[in-house]
Structures are given as structure tokens and as C-alpha cells.
C-alpha positions as CSV (number, residue, x, y, z in Angstrom):
1,M,-44.2,-5.3,-21.4
2,D,-44.6,-5.9,-25.1
3,K,-42.3,-8.6,-26.5
4,Q,-41.5,-7.0,-29.9
5,E,-40.8,-3.6,-28.4
6,F,-38.5,-5.2,-25.9
7,L,-36.5,-7.2,-28.4
8,K,-36.1,-4.1,-30.6
9,K,-35.1,-2.0,-27.7
10,Y,-32.3,-4.4,-26.6
11,D,-31.3,-5.4,-30.1
12,I,-32.2,-9.0,-29.8
13,K,-33.1,-10.8,-33.0
14,E,-36.4,-12.8,-33.1
15,S,-34.6,-15.8,-34.4
16,D,-32.1,-15.8,-31.6
17,F,-34.9,-15.5,-29.1
18,E,-36.7,-18.5,-30.6
19,K,-33.6,-20.6,-30.2
20,T,-33.7,-20.0,-26.4
21,T,-37.0,-21.9,-26.2
22,L,-38.0,-19.3,-23.6
23,N,-41.7,-18.6,-23.2
24,W,-42.5,-14.9,-23.1
25,D,-45.2,-15.5,-20.5
26,D,-42.7,-17.2,-18.3
27,L,-40.4,-14.1,-18.5
28,I,-43.4,-11.9,-17.5
29,L,-43.8,-14.1,-14.4
30,I,-40.1,-13.5,-13.5
31,Y,-40.5,-9.8,-14.2
32,N,-43.5,-9.4,-11.9
33,D,-42.0,-11.6,-9.2
34,Y,-38.8,-9.5,-9.2
35,L,-40.8,-6.3,-8.9
36,R,-42.3,-7.6,-5.6
37,E,-38.8,-8.4,-4.4
38,I,-37.1,-5.1,-5.1
39,N,-37.7,-3.3,-1.8
40,E,-36.3,-6.2,0.2
41,L,-33.3,-6.4,-2.1
42,K,-32.7,-2.6,-1.5
43,K,-32.6,-3.2,2.2
44,L,-30.0,-5.9,1.8
45,A,-27.9,-3.6,-0.5
46,N,-28.1,-0.9,2.1
47,F,-27.0,-3.3,4.8
48,T,-24.0,-4.5,2.7
49,E,-23.0,-0.9,2.1
50,E,-23.2,0.0,5.8
51,C,-20.9,-2.9,6.6
52,L,-18.3,-1.9,4.1
53,I,-18.3,1.9,4.2
54,D,-16.3,2.2,7.4
55,T,-13.8,-0.5,6.4
56,E,-10.2,0.7,6.4
57,K,-8.9,1.7,2.9
58,V,-12.4,2.0,1.4
59,H,-12.6,5.3,-0.5
60,S,-16.2,5.1,-1.6
61,I,-19.1,2.7,-2.4
62,K,-21.7,2.5,-5.2
63,K,-24.6,0.2,-5.1
64,R,-27.6,-0.7,-7.3
65,I,-30.4,-3.2,-7.6
66,K,-30.7,-4.7,-11.1
67,D,-33.2,-3.0,-13.3
68,P,-36.2,-5.3,-14.0
69,E,-35.9,-5.0,-17.8
70,H,-32.1,-5.6,-17.6
71,L,-32.8,-8.8,-15.6
72,I,-35.0,-10.1,-18.5
73,E,-32.4,-9.1,-21.1
74,K,-29.7,-10.9,-19.2
75,I,-31.8,-14.1,-18.9
76,I,-32.4,-14.0,-22.6
77,R,-28.7,-13.5,-23.4
78,K,-27.7,-16.3,-21.1
79,K,-30.1,-18.6,-22.8
80,I,-28.8,-17.5,-26.2
81,A,-25.3,-18.4,-25.1
82,K,-26.3,-21.7,-23.5
83,P,-29.8,-22.9,-24.6
84,E,-29.8,-25.9,-22.3
85,R,-29.6,-23.8,-19.2
86,E,-32.8,-23.9,-17.2
87,I,-34.0,-20.5,-15.9
88,H,-37.5,-20.0,-14.5
89,V,-39.4,-18.1,-11.8
90,N,-38.3,-20.5,-9.1
91,N,-34.6,-20.4,-9.7
92,Y,-33.7,-17.1,-11.4
93,K,-32.5,-15.6,-8.0
94,E,-29.8,-18.4,-7.9
95,V,-28.9,-18.2,-11.6
96,I,-28.5,-14.4,-11.7
97,T,-26.0,-13.6,-9.1
98,D,-25.9,-9.8,-9.4
99,L,-29.4,-8.8,-8.6
100,I,-27.7,-6.8,-5.8
101,G,-24.5,-5.1,-6.9
102,V,-22.1,-3.3,-4.6
103,R,-18.9,-1.7,-6.0
104,V,-16.1,-0.8,-3.5
105,L,-13.5,1.7,-4.6
106,H,-10.1,2.3,-3.1
107,L,-7.2,4.7,-4.0
108,F,-4.1,2.5,-4.2
109,K,-3.8,-1.0,-5.7
110,E,-2.4,-2.5,-2.5
111,D,-5.4,-1.3,-0.5
112,W,-7.3,-4.2,-1.9
113,I,-5.7,-6.6,0.5
114,T,-7.3,-5.0,3.6
115,I,-10.8,-4.9,2.0
116,H,-10.4,-8.5,0.8
117,D,-9.6,-9.7,4.3
118,Y,-12.7,-7.9,5.7
119,I,-15.1,-9.4,3.1
120,M,-13.8,-12.9,3.6
121,R,-14.2,-12.6,7.4
122,K,-17.7,-11.0,7.2
123,W,-19.6,-13.2,4.8
124,N,-19.8,-16.7,3.4
125,T,-19.2,-16.8,-0.3
126,K,-20.8,-18.8,-3.1
127,D,-17.5,-19.3,-4.9
128,V,-13.8,-18.3,-4.7
129,P,-13.2,-14.6,-5.5
130,M,-12.5,-13.9,-9.2
131,A,-9.6,-11.5,-9.9
132,N,-9.9,-10.0,-13.4
133,V,-6.6,-8.7,-14.8
134,R,-5.4,-7.3,-18.1
135,E,-3.0,-9.3,-20.3
136,G,0.5,-8.1,-19.5
137,D,-0.2,-7.1,-15.9
138,K,2.7,-7.6,-13.5
139,G,3.3,-11.1,-12.3
140,E,3.9,-10.1,-8.7
141,F,0.5,-8.6,-8.4
142,I,-1.1,-11.7,-10.0
143,N,0.8,-13.9,-7.6
144,K,-0.6,-11.9,-4.7
145,F,-4.2,-12.6,-5.9
146,K,-3.4,-16.3,-6.0
147,E,-1.7,-16.1,-2.6
148,M,-4.9,-14.5,-1.2
149,G,-7.1,-17.4,-2.5
150,C,-8.4,-15.7,-5.7
151,E,-8.9,-17.3,-9.1
152,V,-7.2,-15.2,-11.7
153,R,-8.8,-14.5,-15.1
154,V,-7.4,-12.5,-18.0
155,H,-10.4,-10.4,-19.0
156,P,-10.9,-10.2,-22.8
157,Y,-11.6,-6.4,-22.6
158,G,-9.0,-5.5,-19.9
159,Y,-11.3,-5.0,-16.9
160,R,-9.4,-5.0,-13.6
161,S,-11.4,-5.8,-10.5
162,V,-12.0,-8.5,-7.9
163,H,-15.5,-10.0,-7.8
164,Y,-17.0,-11.7,-4.7
165,L,-20.3,-13.6,-4.6
166,I,-21.5,-13.3,-1.0
167,L,-24.5,-15.0,0.5
168,L,-27.1,-12.8,2.3
169,P,-30.1,-14.1,4.3
170,H,-33.4,-13.6,2.5
171,N,-36.8,-15.0,3.5
172,K,-35.3,-17.9,5.4
173,K,-33.1,-18.6,2.4
174,E,-29.9,-17.1,1.0
175,I,-29.6,-14.8,-2.0
176,T,-26.3,-14.0,-3.8
177,A,-25.0,-10.4,-4.0
178,E,-22.0,-9.4,-6.0
179,I,-19.3,-7.1,-4.6
180,Q,-16.7,-5.7,-7.0
181,V,-13.5,-4.1,-5.6
182,R,-11.3,-1.9,-7.8
183,T,-9.3,1.3,-7.8
184,V,-10.8,4.7,-8.6
185,F,-8.8,4.7,-11.9
186,E,-10.0,1.3,-12.9
187,E,-13.6,2.5,-12.1
188,A,-13.2,5.5,-14.3
189,W,-11.9,3.5,-17.2
190,S,-14.5,0.8,-16.9
191,E,-17.4,3.3,-16.7
192,I,-16.2,5.0,-19.9
193,D,-15.6,1.7,-21.7
194,H,-19.0,0.4,-20.7
195,R,-20.8,3.6,-21.7
196,I,-19.2,3.7,-25.1
197,R,-19.1,0.0,-26.0
198,Y,-21.8,-1.9,-24.2
199,P,-23.9,-3.6,-25.4
200,Y,-23.9,-2.9,-29.2
201,D,-20.3,-1.9,-30.0
202,I,-18.5,-4.6,-28.1
203,D,-16.5,-5.7,-31.1
204,N,-16.0,-2.4,-32.8
205,P,-12.3,-2.5,-33.8
206,I,-11.7,1.3,-33.9
207,L,-13.2,1.9,-30.5
208,S,-11.5,-1.2,-29.1
209,E,-8.0,0.0,-30.1
210,Y,-8.3,3.4,-28.4
211,L,-10.0,1.9,-25.3
212,V,-7.1,-0.5,-24.9
213,I,-4.7,2.5,-24.9
214,F,-7.0,4.2,-22.4
215,N,-6.9,1.1,-20.3
216,R,-3.1,1.1,-20.3
217,L,-3.1,4.8,-19.2
218,A,-5.4,3.9,-16.3
219,G,-3.1,1.1,-15.3
220,S,-0.1,3.4,-15.4
221,A,-2.0,5.9,-13.3
222,D,-2.5,3.2,-10.7
223,E,1.2,2.4,-10.7
224,M,2.1,6.0,-10.3
225,G,-0.3,6.4,-7.4
226,S,1.3,3.5,-5.6
227,F,4.8,4.9,-6.3
228,I,4.0,8.4,-5.0
229,K,2.5,6.8,-1.8
230,L,5.7,4.8,-1.2
231,L,7.8,7.9,-2.0
232,K,5.8,9.9,0.6
233,E,6.3,7.2,3.2
234,D,10.0,7.2,2.5
235,L,10.3,10.9,2.8
236,N,8.4,10.9,6.1
237,Y,10.7,8.2,7.4
238,K,13.8,10.2,6.4
239,S,12.3,13.3,8.0
240,R,11.8,11.4,11.3
241,E,15.3,10.0,11.0
242,L,16.7,13.5,10.5
243,E,14.8,14.8,13.5
244,E,16.2,11.9,15.7
245,K,19.7,12.6,14.5
246,N,19.3,16.3,15.2
247,R,17.9,15.5,18.7
248,I,21.0,13.4,19.4
249,I,23.3,16.1,18.2
250,N,21.6,18.7,20.3
251,E,21.7,16.5,23.3
252,L,25.4,15.9,22.8
253,Q,25.9,19.7,22.4
254,R,24.2,20.3,25.8
255,E,26.3,17.6,27.5
256,I,29.5,19.0,26.0
257,N,28.6,22.4,27.3
258,S,28.2,21.0,30.8
259,S,31.2,18.7,30.7
260,K,34.7,19.1,32.2
261,L,36.4,19.5,28.9
262,E,38.5,22.6,28.3
263,K,36.8,25.6,26.6
264,E,38.9,25.2,23.5
265,E,38.1,21.5,23.2
266,K,34.4,22.2,23.6
267,E,34.4,24.8,20.9
268,R,36.2,22.5,18.5
269,I,33.8,19.6,19.2
270,T,30.9,22.0,18.8
271,S,32.2,23.2,15.5
272,G,32.4,19.6,14.3
273,L,28.9,18.8,15.4
274,Q,27.5,21.9,13.7
275,R,29.2,20.9,10.4
276,L,27.7,17.4,10.8
277,F,24.3,19.0,11.5
278,M,24.5,21.0,8.3
279,V,25.5,17.9,6.2
280,E,22.8,15.7,7.7
281,S,20.1,18.3,7.1
282,G,21.1,18.7,3.5
283,S,21.5,15.0,2.8
284,S,18.3,13.9,4.3
285,I,16.1,16.5,2.7
286,N,17.8,16.9,-0.7
287,H,19.7,13.6,-0.9
288,I,22.8,15.6,-1.8
289,F,25.9,14.7,0.2
290,D,28.5,17.5,0.6
291,E,31.5,15.3,0.7
292,D,34.0,18.1,1.3
293,T,32.1,19.4,4.3
294,L,31.7,15.9,5.7
295,D,35.4,15.1,5.3
296,E,36.3,18.5,6.9
297,A,34.0,17.8,9.9
298,S,35.4,14.3,10.3
299,K,39.0,15.5,10.2
300,E,38.2,18.2,12.7
301,L,36.8,15.6,15.1
302,E,39.9,13.4,14.5
303,N,42.1,16.3,15.5
304,I,40.0,16.9,18.6
305,L,40.1,13.3,19.7
306,G,43.8,13.2,18.9
307,N,44.4,15.3,22.0
308,I,42.9,12.7,24.3
309,T,42.5,8.9,24.1
310,L,39.3,7.3,22.9
311,A,39.0,5.8,26.4
312,E,39.2,9.2,28.0
313,A,36.6,10.6,25.6
314,A,34.2,7.8,26.3
315,K,34.7,8.1,30.1
316,E,34.1,11.8,29.9
317,M,30.9,11.2,28.0
318,Q,29.9,8.5,30.5
319,N,30.3,10.9,33.4
320,V,27.7,13.3,31.9
321,L,25.5,10.7,30.3
322,D,24.9,8.5,33.3
323,H,21.8,7.0,31.8
324,L,23.8,5.5,28.9
325,S,26.3,2.7,28.9
326,V,29.7,3.0,27.3
327,N,28.5,1.0,24.3
328,E,25.4,3.2,23.9
329,V,27.6,6.3,24.0
330,S,29.8,4.8,21.3
331,E,26.8,4.1,19.2
332,V,25.7,7.7,19.5
333,M,29.1,8.9,18.4
334,K,29.0,6.5,15.4
335,M,25.6,8.0,14.4
336,V,27.0,11.5,14.7
337,L,30.1,10.6,12.6
338,N,27.9,8.7,10.1
339,N,30.5,5.9,10.1
340,R,33.1,8.0,8.4
341,G,36.6,9.1,9.2
342,F,36.9,7.9,12.8
343,S,34.7,4.9,12.3
344,E,37.6,2.5,11.8
345,A,39.1,3.5,15.2
346,F,35.7,2.8,16.8
347,K,35.4,-0.5,15.0
348,N,38.7,-1.7,16.3
349,A,38.6,-0.3,19.8
350,D,37.8,-3.0,22.4
351,M,35.5,-0.6,24.3
352,F,33.3,-0.3,21.2
353,S,33.2,-4.0,20.3
354,G,29.7,-4.4,21.7
355,E,30.9,-6.5,24.7
356,E,30.8,-5.1,28.2
357,K,34.2,-5.2,29.9
358,E,35.5,-4.1,33.3
359,P,37.3,-0.7,33.2
360,E,40.6,-2.2,34.0
361,E,40.5,-4.5,31.0
362,T,40.2,-1.5,28.5
363,K,43.4,-1.3,26.4
364,L,44.8,1.5,24.4
365,L,45.3,1.1,20.7
366,E,48.9,1.4,19.5
367,W,48.4,4.9,18.0
368,E,46.9,6.1,21.3
369,K,49.7,5.3,23.6
370,D,51.8,8.4,23.0
371,V,49.0,10.9,22.7
372,P,49.2,13.4,25.6
373,E,46.3,14.2,27.9
374,P,44.9,17.7,27.9
375,D,47.0,18.4,31.1
376,G,50.2,17.0,29.5
377,K,50.0,13.5,31.2
378,K,49.9,10.2,29.4
379,E,47.4,7.4,29.9
380,K,48.5,5.0,32.6
């Protein structure tokens, strides 16, 4: 490896190289030593990938062993930045911490937490995880990084990712490998940014301005992905809730059909349940409440229950729903009525107060006392 060709290829000035006090022959020693280590490092990279690939929330994994020439370039640039730093053939594996690089990608921002927990359980780390964020990122997410034990750094170029330096066994010693965890959108942006800007256009003002806009778009895409995920979960919950309500309505319908109520009363109750079914279906799926239909159904049930007392209605339901308590029956009726219209009567009736009472202690409300029974008799 020729020195002059190398410096030209990687745009390193001769004067800058001289300031490092590095000896080119020492760099060749590092280069050759590293070539002998590469196969072993590949095995460690494969092992790390195999550990991570089946981890929950992991979308995909990329890995690489540092290119030998890139290793020498990095050593030179580190010495240019900090000339007093000692780097030689016996310590370069400790100084350069990304000889093994593994990148873990996930779909949604919040998926990082599961992956973080796995990494921290699986390996010892050389340092605390470093969470890179963009200036202006939401405080709640930054606080989550801190809560999980990460150091937070505002990256000058807007990179978002969490970096872990894990320790792997290597020839009776330990070698450091770097794991980077980020979303697929963050990965796409960083790959494009790196390809366009690194290493020779890092400070190009025109490219930087447009790459910052691109970075914001990638961040917005991450936010939208998380929002759509939460939206889907909410819709699934409402769908299950609707199915449960419909199941209860259908169960009540079957019990009404087999009850001792008069045919006309059964039909009127069934009509009310059908209206409620239609309203619940429309409201849960479309989030549109047909208030007129709901009010009409509630009034219909008020008229029905006006022919008998609440106590009689509950007792009749208790006869056919032996596996439910009076309070459980009342809760079912509340769900059916969606806490409208008749809910205040339920709220004030002793039998629906949530406390179990003996049948003889059940009292009629004032407005129930003069309501005739279906056979023309009054409640005693």
C-alpha cells in the first residue's frame, strides 16, 4: 500500500499527515495485523446477527467488518483531530470500536424499547448507550431515552439512532463491536446523506440545506408510521368492542324470545334492541352517532318498561339468565342502552346501586308505584 496514493485517494493532505506524528510503517503493521484478524471478526459479526435476528420487533439486520483501508484512514483522521492520542498495533482494537458493525432496523419508533432491553440483557457494554437525536425532536421521546439509561446527544447532522458498544470474547480477551439501532426511515435518510456528503462534502451548504429538509421528512414519516399503528390498534379494539356488544344484544334477544313476557312486549323490546344494534354498528365503525335513531330507541324502551316495574323487568331477566346476578343483568341493560334515556332510572334504583340486597328490601321508585302490571295488577 503506497503512502502517496493512499493520501490522495482519501483526500488527506501531506501536511496534515505529518502533524499526526504517525509512522507509515507502523500503519502498515496495523494493516497487516488486521488482515489476519478479519475472518475471526466475521464469525463474531455472524454470531451477533444470529442473536439479534429473531428478537421481537427487529425488522432486518445489516452487518459489516470494517474495510482495512478505511481502518487506516480512520486512524489517521483520529490522530489529525487529536495528535496526542496513542494508536499502535497493540491497542488499535481497543481504540477503534467499530471494527465489527451491526445495524438493527425496526419499523416503528417505539419498537426500539424492546430491542434495547434485549441488548442490555444479552451483553456487557463498554459504555452507556448513546442516543443520537436531531435538534427539535420531541421532548417526550428524548426523556424516554434518558429513562432507559441512554446518554442523549444532538447530532450535528441530524442522525437519529442509538449506538451500543458491546463486548465480545476474542482470543481470551474482549473486543468491542458497535450495534446501531434505528428505524427503516432513519436508515434510508442516513444512507442517502452518507452517500452524498461523506467524506468530502460534509460542509457543503447547498447539499446540507436540502438534506436537512429530507431529514425532517424522514422524521415525519416515522411519526406517521407510529400514528397509523396506534390508529389500527384503536380500530381493532373498537371492532372487538362492537362484536362483544352485538353478542350481548343477540343473547338478550334469545332470552327475550324464550321468556314469559307477552308477545307484544317481546316484539317491542326486540324492536328497541334492533334499533340499538343499528346505531352501535354505525357508531363503532364510522364514528357517526345517529342521535335521532338512538333517542327513538331509548324512548321505545322507556315505553316498554313503563308497562312493568324495573324490579319486575330485572326479576324476569333473572329467571332466564340464571348464571347472572341482578347487578350483572343491570350492567348488561346499561350497555345495551349506552347509558342514555333510561340510565338515570337505573342509576337511582336501589337494585342497580351495585350492592347486593335481599329481595324483600327492594323498593319501588315513586314513579313506579302506580304503573300497572301486564295483567292489570299493581306491585305489592
